[in-house]
Structures are given as structure tokens and as C-alpha cells.
C-alpha positions in Angstrom: 113.0 55.9 216.1 110.5 53.2 215.1 107.7 55.0 213.1 105.5 51.9 212.9 104.1 50.4 216.1 101.6 47.7 214.9 99.9 46.0 212.0 96.3 47.0 212.5 94.2 46.1 209.4 94.7 43.9 206.3 92.6 44.6 203.2 90.9 41.7 201.5 89.3 42.5 198.1 85.7 41.3 197.7 83.3 41.5 194.8 80.2 41.9 196.9 80.6 43.6 200.3 77.3 42.6 201.7 77.9 38.9 200.9 81.4 39.2 202.4 80.0 40.8 205.6 77.5 37.9 205.9 80.3 35.3 205.5 82.7 36.9 207.9 80.1 37.6 210.6 77.7 34.7 210.3 80.1 32.0 209.2 83.5 33.0 210.7 81.9 34.7 213.8 83.5 38.1 213.3 81.9 41.4 214.2 81.7 44.6 212.2 83.8 47.3 213.7 83.2 49.9 211.0 81.0 50.3 208.0 81.3 53.7 206.4 80.6 55.0 202.9 83.7 55.4 200.8 82.8 56.6 197.3 86.4 57.0 196.4 86.7 53.1 196.3 83.3 52.6 194.8 81.8 51.1 198.0 82.3 51.2 201.8 85.1 50.9 204.2 84.1 47.8 206.2 86.3 46.5 209.0 85.6 43.1 210.7 87.4 41.3 213.5 87.0 38.3 215.7 84.0 38.8 218.1 85.0 40.5 221.3 88.5 41.4 220.2 87.7 45.0 219.2 90.3 44.6 216.6 93.1 44.7 219.2 94.7 41.6 217.6 94.2 42.8 214.1 91.3 43.2 211.7 90.3 42.7 208.1 89.0 45.4 205.8 86.6 44.1 203.2 87.4 46.4 200.4 85.8 46.6 196.9 87.7 44.5 194.4 89.0 46.3 191.3 91.1 45.6 188.2 94.2 46.5 190.2 93.0 44.7 193.4 91.2 41.6 192.3 89.3 39.2 194.6 90.3 35.6 194.9 93.8 36.0 196.3 95.9 34.1 198.9 95.6 36.7 201.6 98.4 35.2 203.7 96.3 36.0 206.8 96.8 33.5 209.6 94.1 33.3 212.3 94.2 31.3 215.5 91.7 28.9 217.0 91.8 27.2 220.4 90.8 24.0 218.7 91.7 23.8 215.0 90.1 20.3 214.6 86.7 21.5 215.9 86.9 24.6 213.7 87.8 22.5 210.7 84.8 20.2 211.3 82.5 23.3 211.9 83.5 24.9 208.6 83.2 21.7 206.6 79.7 21.2 208.1 78.8 24.8 207.2 79.7 24.2 203.6 82.8 26.5 203.5 85.4 25.7 200.9 87.8 24.1 203.3 91.1 22.2 202.7 92.2 19.2 204.7 93.4 19.5 208.3 97.2 19.3 208.3 98.8 17.7 211.3 102.5 17.0 211.9 104.4 16.0 215.1 105.4 19.2 217.0 103.4 21.5 214.7 100.0 22.9 215.6 97.1 21.6 213.5 96.2 23.9 210.7 94.0 24.3 207.6 93.0 26.8 205.0 89.6 27.9 203.7 88.2 30.3 201.2 85.6 33.1 201.5 82.9 33.3 198.8 85.3 35.2 196.5 88.0 32.6 196.8 90.2 34.6 199.1 92.3 32.1 201.0 92.6 32.4 204.8 94.5 30.1 207.2 93.6 28.8 210.6 96.0 27.2 213.1 95.6 26.1 216.6 96.7 28.7 219.2 
């Protein structure tokens, strides 16, 4: 029997949850699916996902950073874009800390960027 059916939410540690929500919603175009007090973590349980997806393809929890869960990590999160080149130009123009667009024959264009805490995210063309 398979006891795990999907990967739903990946936690990303952030030092300022309000700043993170602004970046993920206003800059990346995500929407907030949940924002609930969570005093046990010293903050809130905030879940964001690409707008219109309802989190069906996965979501990100913006969790409070701590000594055991510091911000500024390589999240390993790979997101898809229908046009990676256009997304790359958009994020560069918006002042996001964005790496170069990588293009190789037979491989979808891709790049990485960092949120305000330095957490690395990846975007590749779908």
C-alpha cells in the first residue's frame, strides 16, 4: 500500500513573512491560499501558489526562519513557465536577483532567482 499520494507544500524559511508575501504575490504573481496564526512557530502559517492553481500543482509555505531552519537556502523548487525567456526579462526588469538564462540544445531554457531572503528558486520553460 502506498501511504503517500502527493507532494503538496514545500516550506521556505523567511525572515519577514509580510515582505515574503509581498514578493511572492506582487512579484512572482502567486496568490495566498492560507494565512493563519501559528504561535508555535513564532509567526503564521502562510501558503502561496501560482495564481489560479488553487495549489493543485503544489504550493509554498512561507514559514518563519529560525536557528534550525535558516533563510537563504537553495530550496530546490523548480517552477514552470510557458515562456522562460519572457519571465527572465520580466524578473530582471523588476529588480529581482536573477541569474543568467541558460539555454542548451534539446533542453528547455531555465534560470534561477532569489527571493528577498536569498532563497533560490528555479524556473524552466514548460
